[in-house]
C-alpha positions in Angstrom: 11.9 3.6 -28.5 11.5 2.9 -24.8 9.7 -0.3 -23.7 8.3 -0.3 -20.2 5.9 -3.1 -20.7 8.3 -5.8 -19.5 9.5 -4.1 -16.4 8.5 -5.7 -13.1 8.2 -4.6 -9.5 5.7 -2.0 -10.6 3.1 -0.7 -8.2 0.2 0.3 -10.4 -2.2 2.9 -9.2 -5.2 4.3 -11.0 -6.4 7.8 -10.4 -9.8 8.8 -11.7 -10.9 12.3 -12.5 -14.5 13.5 -12.3 -14.2 16.7 -14.3 -14.3 15.8 -18.0 -14.4 19.4 -19.0 -10.7 20.0 -19.5 -11.1 23.3 -21.3 -8.1 24.3 -23.3 -6.6 27.7 -23.4 -5.9 29.4 -26.7 -2.7 31.5 -26.4 -4.5 34.7 -27.2 -7.3 34.2 -24.7 -7.6 36.2 -21.5 -8.5 34.2 -18.4 -9.8 35.7 -15.2 -8.5 33.5 -12.5 -7.1 34.0 -9.0 -4.1 31.7 -9.0 -4.2 31.4 -5.2 -7.5 29.5 -5.5 -6.2 27.0 -7.9 -6.4 23.4 -6.6 -7.5 20.7 -9.0 -9.8 18.2 -7.3 -9.3 14.6 -8.5 -12.7 12.9 -8.4 -14.2 9.8 -10.1 -14.9 9.3 -13.8 -13.8 6.7 -16.3 -10.5 8.4 -17.2 -7.5 6.5 -15.9 -4.0 7.7 -15.3 -1.5 5.0 -14.5 1.4 5.6 -12.1 4.2 3.1 -11.7 7.5 3.0 -9.8 10.4 3.3 -12.2 12.8 0.3 -11.9 16.5 1.1 -12.2 16.1 4.8 -11.4 16.9 4.7 -7.7 18.9 7.7 -6.7 18.4 9.4 -10.1 16.1 12.3 -11.0 15.5 14.3 -14.2 15.9 11.1 -16.1 16.1 10.8 -19.8 15.5 7.4 -21.3 15.7 5.6 -24.6 16.0 2.0 -25.9 18.2 0.0 -28.2 18.3 -3.7 -29.3 21.4 -5.7 -28.4 22.5 -8.9 -30.2 23.7 -11.5 -27.7 25.6 -14.6 -28.7 24.8 -17.6 -26.5 26.7 -20.7 -27.7 26.5 -19.6 -31.4 22.8 -18.6 -31.1 22.1 -14.9 -31.6 19.4 -13.6 -29.3 18.1 -10.1 -29.6 17.4 -8.2 -26.3 16.0 -4.8 -25.7 18.0 -2.6 -23.4 16.5 0.4 -21.7 19.0 3.2 -21.1 18.8 6.0 -18.6 20.7 9.2 -18.2 19.9 11.3 -15.2 21.2 13.5 -12.4 22.6 11.6 -9.5 23.2 12.3 -5.8 23.2 16.0 -5.1 25.7 18.2 -3.3 23.3 20.8 -2.0 24.6 24.3 -2.6 23.9 27.5 -0.7 21.5 30.2 -1.4 21.7 31.4 -5.0 24.1 28.7 -6.1 23.2 25.7 -8.3 23.1 22.2 -6.7 25.9 20.0 -8.0 25.1 16.6 -9.4 26.9 14.1 -11.6 25.3 12.6 -14.6 24.9 8.8 -14.4 24.3 6.4 -17.3 22.5 3.1 -16.7 21.5 0.1 -18.8 18.6 -2.0 -17.7 17.8 -5.7 -18.5 14.3 -6.6 -19.6 13.6 -7.5 -15.9 14.3 -3.9 -14.9 17.5 -4.8 -13.1 20.5 -2.5 -13.6 23.1 -4.4 -15.7 25.5 -1.4 -16.1 25.8 1.9 -14.3 28.6 4.5 -14.7 29.1 8.1 -13.9 29.7 9.7 -17.3 30.0 13.3 -16.1 31.5 14.4 -12.7 31.2 18.1 -12.0 33.5 20.0 -9.7 32.0 22.2 -7.1 32.6 25.9 -7.8 33.1 25.2 -11.6 30.9 24.8 -14.7 28.0 22.3 -14.4 26.0 20.3 -16.9 22.4 19.3 -15.9 19.0 18.1 -17.0 19.6 16.0 -20.1 16.8 15.7 -22.7 17.4 13.0 -25.3 16.1 12.4 -28.9 17.1 9.1 -30.5 17.4 9.2 -34.3 18.8 6.2 -36.3 21.2 5.2 -33.5 22.3 8.8 -32.9 21.7 10.3 -29.5 21.0 14.1 -29.6 21.2 15.4 -26.0 20.0 18.8 -25.0 21.5 20.0 -21.7 21.9 23.1 -19.6 25.4 24.3 -19.1 25.7 26.4 -16.0 28.9 28.4 -16.6 30.8 30.0 -13.7 31.5 33.6 -14.7 33.2 35.4 -11.9 31.1 34.8 -8.8 28.0 34.2 -10.9 26.6 31.0 -12.5 25.1 31.6 -16.0 23.0 28.9 -17.7 23.4 28.4 -21.5 21.9 25.8 -23.9 24.3 23.0 -24.6 24.2 20.0 -27.0 26.0 16.7 -27.2 25.6 14.3 -30.2 26.8 10.8 -29.5 25.5 7.1 -29.4 25.0 4.6 -26.6 28.4 3.0 -27.0 30.3 6.3 -26.7 28.2 7.6 -23.9 29.0 4.5 -21.8 32.6 5.7 -21.9 31.8 9.2 -20.7 29.9 12.3 -21.8 31.9 14.1 -24.5 32.4 17.8 -24.3 29.2 19.6 -25.3 28.8 22.5 -27.7 27.7 25.4 -25.6 25.5 27.9 -27.5 26.5 31.4 -26.5 26.0 33.6 -29.5 23.6 32.4 -32.2 23.5 34.5 -35.3 20.4 35.8 -37.0 19.5 35.1 -40.6 18.3 37.5 -43.3 14.7 37.5 -42.0 15.2 37.3 -38.2 17.3 39.5 -35.9 20.0 37.8 -34.0 19.8 36.9 -30.3 21.3 39.0 -27.6 25.1 38.9 -27.2 24.8 35.6 -25.3 22.2 32.8 -25.4 21.4 32.7 -21.7 18.8 30.2 -20.7 18.0 26.6 -19.7 15.7 23.5 -20.5 17.4 22.8 -23.8 14.9 20.5 -25.7 15.6 18.7 -29.0 12.8 19.4 -31.5 14.4 17.5 -34.4 17.9 16.8 -35.7 18.7 20.5 -36.2 16.1 22.4 -34.2 16.2 23.1 -30.5 14.2 25.1 -27.9 15.1 26.6 -24.6 13.7 29.1 -22.1 15.7 32.4 -22.0 16.7 33.8 -18.6 15.3 37.1 -17.3 11.9 38.0 -15.9 10.8 39.3 -19.2 11.2 35.8 -20.6 9.3 33.9 -17.9 6.7 33.0 -20.4 8.8 32.9 -23.6 10.4 29.9 -25.4 13.2 30.5 -27.9 13.9 28.4 -31.0 17.3 28.0 -32.7 18.8 25.8 -35.4 22.3 24.3 -35.4 23.7 23.9 -38.9 26.3 21.3 -40.0 29.0 23.9 -39.7 27.9 24.4 -36.1 26.6 27.9 -36.7 23.5 28.4 -34.6 20.7 30.5 -36.0 17.8 32.0 -34.1 14.5 31.0 -35.7 11.8 32.6 -33.6 10.4 33.1 -30.1 7.1 31.6 -28.8 5.2 33.9 -26.4 3.0 32.1 -23.9 0.2 33.7 -21.9 1.1 34.7 -18.3 -2.4 33.9 -16.9 -2.4 30.1 -17.2 -3.6 29.3 -13.6 -0.9 26.6 -13.0 1.9 28.6 -14.6 1.4 32.2 -13.6 5.0 32.6 -12.4 7.0 30.8 -15.2 6.8 28.2 -18.0 9.4 25.9 -19.4 9.9 22.8 -21.6 9.7 19.1 -20.6 10.4 16.3 -23.2 10.9 16.5 -26.9 7.5 16.9 -28.7 5.5 13.9 -30.0 4.6 14.7 -33.6 1.1 13.7 -34.8 1.8 14.7 -38.4 4.1 17.1 -40.3 2.6 20.1 -38.7 1.5 19.5 -35.1 2.7 17.8 -32.0 1.8 17.1 -28.4 4.2 19.2 -26.3 4.0 18.8 -22.5 5.2 21.9 -20.7 6.3 22.8 -17.2 4.5 25.5 -15.2 5.3 27.2 -11.9 3.0 29.2 -9.7 3.5 30.6 -6.2 1.0 29.2 -3.7 -0.6 31.0 -0.7 2.4 30.2 1.4 5.0 31.6 -1.0 6.2 28.2 -2.1 7.0 27.6 -5.8 4.7 24.8 -7.0 5.6 23.0 -10.2 3.1 21.4 -12.5 3.0 19.8 -16.0 0.3 20.4 -18.6 -0.1 19.9 -22.3 0.3 22.2 -25.3 0.0 21.9 -29.0 3.2 22.8 -30.9 2.5 23.8 -34.5 5.0 24.0 -37.4 3.9 26.5 -40.1 4.5 26.0 -43.8 7.4 28.5 -43.4 9.0 26.2 -40.8 8.2 28.6 -37.9 7.0 27.0 -34.6 4.2 28.3 -32.5 1.9 27.1 -29.7 -1.9 27.6 -30.0 -3.5 25.5 -27.3 -2.5 25.0 -23.6 -4.4 22.9 -21.1 -6.5 25.0 -18.7 -5.7 22.6 -15.9 -2.5 20.8 -15.1 -2.2 17.1 -15.8 0.5 16.4 -13.2 1.2 18.3 -10.0 2.6 17.6 -6.5 -0.6 16.7 -4.8 -1.3 14.1 -7.5 1.1 11.8 -5.7 0.4 12.5 -2.0 -0.3 9.3 0.0 0.3 7.0 -3.0 3.6 5.5 -1.8 4.9 4.1 1.5 8.2 6.0 1.4 8.2 9.8 1.9 8.7 11.9 -1.1 12.1 13.6 -0.6 12.2 17.3 -1.5 15.7 18.8 -1.0 14.4 22.4 -0.7 10.9 22.0 0.8 11.1 25.5 2.3 11.0 27.0 -1.2 9.5 24.5 -3.7 7.3 21.5 -4.5 8.6 19.9 -7.6 7.3 17.6 -10.4 9.6 17.6 -13.4 9.9 15.7 -16.6 12.6 15.5 -19.3 11.6 12.3 -21.0 8.8 10.2 -22.3 7.6 8.0 -25.2 4.4 7.7 -27.2 2.7 4.3 -27.3 0.9 3.1 -30.4 -1.5 0.2 -31.0 -1.0 -2.5 -33.6 -2.6 -0.2 -36.3 -0.3 2.6 -35.5 -2.8 4.7 -33.7 -1.4 6.8 -30.8 -2.8 5.6 -27.5 -0.9 6.9 -24.5 2.1 9.0 -23.5 4.4 7.5 -21.0 6.3 10.2 -19.1 9.1 9.8 -16.7 8.3 12.2 -13.9 10.4 13.0 -10.9 8.5 13.9 -7.7 10.6 16.0 -5.4 14.3 15.4 -6.0 14.8 11.7 -5.6 11.8 9.7 -6.8 11.3 8.9 -10.5 7.9 7.5 -11.6 6.3 6.5 -15.0 3.1 8.3 -15.5 0.9 7.1 -18.4 -1.7 9.5 -19.7 -4.3 8.6 -22.4 -3.8 10.6 -25.5 -7.3 12.2 -25.5 -6.5 13.8 -22.1 -3.6 15.6 -23.7 -5.5 16.8 -26.8 -9.0 17.3 -25.4 -10.6 20.6 -26.4 -7.9 21.5 -28.9 -9.3 24.3 -31.2 -7.9 25.2 -34.5 -8.8 26.7 -37.9 -6.0 24.8 -39.5 -6.7 22.2 -42.2 -4.6 19.3 -40.9 -5.9 16.3 -39.0 -4.8 15.8 -35.4 -4.3 12.1 -35.6 -2.7 11.5 -39.0 0.4 9.6 -37.7 3.7 10.3 -39.3 5.1 7.2 -41.0 8.5 7.4 -39.2 6.9 7.3 -35.7 4.1 4.7 -36.2 
């Protein structure tokens, strides 16, 4: 797990919100809202959201993070030290209209002080060729399962596909190995197969064999697709999740953020991205919370979505001395997240969710949100308990 508690050089800010009524949206509800009028006012109450600068992430964005324990031998004495690892997109070669920006993937290891002790470019794309981007990492028993978007150059077009790399922290330091690019998942006996090609992005690891991504196409702007990857590398479509298109902060499009945080065997906190178009025609990104549910048949669904976003561009305005750098301010205002970690108390009770959020295209921050703000107002007729912690995550 990640450990941010020992990091230094953090500028801590507290933002208080007055409106405690964070009504949640059931996916089958209809909402009458003019999205142009959406602006969340941050006012005073007792709810605190903590924002900190992210040490070691300078020059990176869309950063995935994890942690391992290193044994150090100092004059015959073994000392254990926690190492925080980052994998993110590096300096951008800005592309022209309709073309993907080109970025390397950079791997870093941080000392407990937050200083960078190792940094290496592990993937170097070539302009005009295929590109890998936006890593999302799940750590399981020393194994790193990385979901990526592979932007494949086909003729004069760039087509995104889900991509997966399974590795560990020693191997990744030597370079990112060739990913498996998911192009044609098969159907099983109960579910029809996907289209001829799995075209989409935001590949997110759900568990060791299950993945989610957002398919391309306007008909899929509010759809998430689940597939499984078997040991023999045959990918099987599991099901689609249809989200409502009238979420005020996500009227244009939705997508995934980080891997879900499972509360028990059946339900998880699952932050999601949303995009709306503001009154000036600018794409404005936001992040809200959703509940991901696993049925007894193994199928995944979402039954609650936050009515208001938790994180959005104006959340950070005026909070830092340096300007927030947006590479394409004429078309978008971005907040983006591909990584985070749950924080538990000594009794194993889930307390907060620490999310690594990039604001614009160059600044990475740690945003810590109390867990009740992510789950407030959840409604369900199901028989499981929201805060029964799984033994393997406590």
